[in-house]
C-alpha positions in Angstrom: 34.5 -6.7 -23.8 32.6 -4.0 -22.2 32.5 -3.9 -18.8 28.3 -2.5 -17.5 28.1 -0.5 -14.7 26.5 -0.7 -11.8 22.5 -1.3 -11.9 20.9 0.1 -9.0 17.5 0.5 -10.1 14.7 1.1 -7.8 11.0 0.8 -8.1 9.0 4.4 -6.9 11.5 7.5 -6.2 10.3 9.5 -3.0 11.0 13.3 -4.0 14.0 13.7 -1.1 16.1 11.1 -3.0 18.1 13.0 -5.2 19.0 9.8 -8.0 17.4 9.4 -11.1 17.2 5.7 -11.5 13.6 5.3 -10.5 10.8 3.5 -12.8 8.4 5.9 -11.8 8.1 9.2 -9.8 6.1 10.2 -6.8 4.9 13.2 -9.1 1.6 14.7 -10.2 2.1 13.3 -13.4 2.9 10.0 -13.1 -0.1 9.5 -10.9 -2.5 10.5 -13.1 -0.8 8.6 -15.8 -1.3 5.3 -13.1 -5.3 6.1 -12.6 -5.6 6.6 -16.2 -4.5 3.5 -17.1 -5.7 1.9 -14.6 -9.4 2.8 -15.5 -8.7 2.0 -19.0 -7.5 -1.7 -18.1 -10.8 -2.0 -16.1 -12.9 -0.6 -18.5 -11.1 -3.1 -21.2 -12.1 -6.2 -18.8 -15.6 -5.4 -17.8 -16.0 -5.0 -21.9 -14.8 -8.0 -22.0 -16.7 -9.7 -18.8 -20.1 -8.1 -20.1 -19.0 -9.5 -23.8 -18.7 -13.2 -23.3 -22.3 -12.4 -20.9 -24.2 -11.6 -24.1 -22.7 -14.9 -25.7 -23.8 -17.4 -24.1 
């Protein structure tokens, strides 16, 4: 049986932390990607609301 190493993954990495065990890093690409994904999700939600309003 293999032993698994200790996992200390954190959610957001600050610039001054040396470790790479983070889900998100505070970098320009991550921020832009987050904004794009949020905008797309909001457009989908608005489209669903508008299409539901048209059906009635």
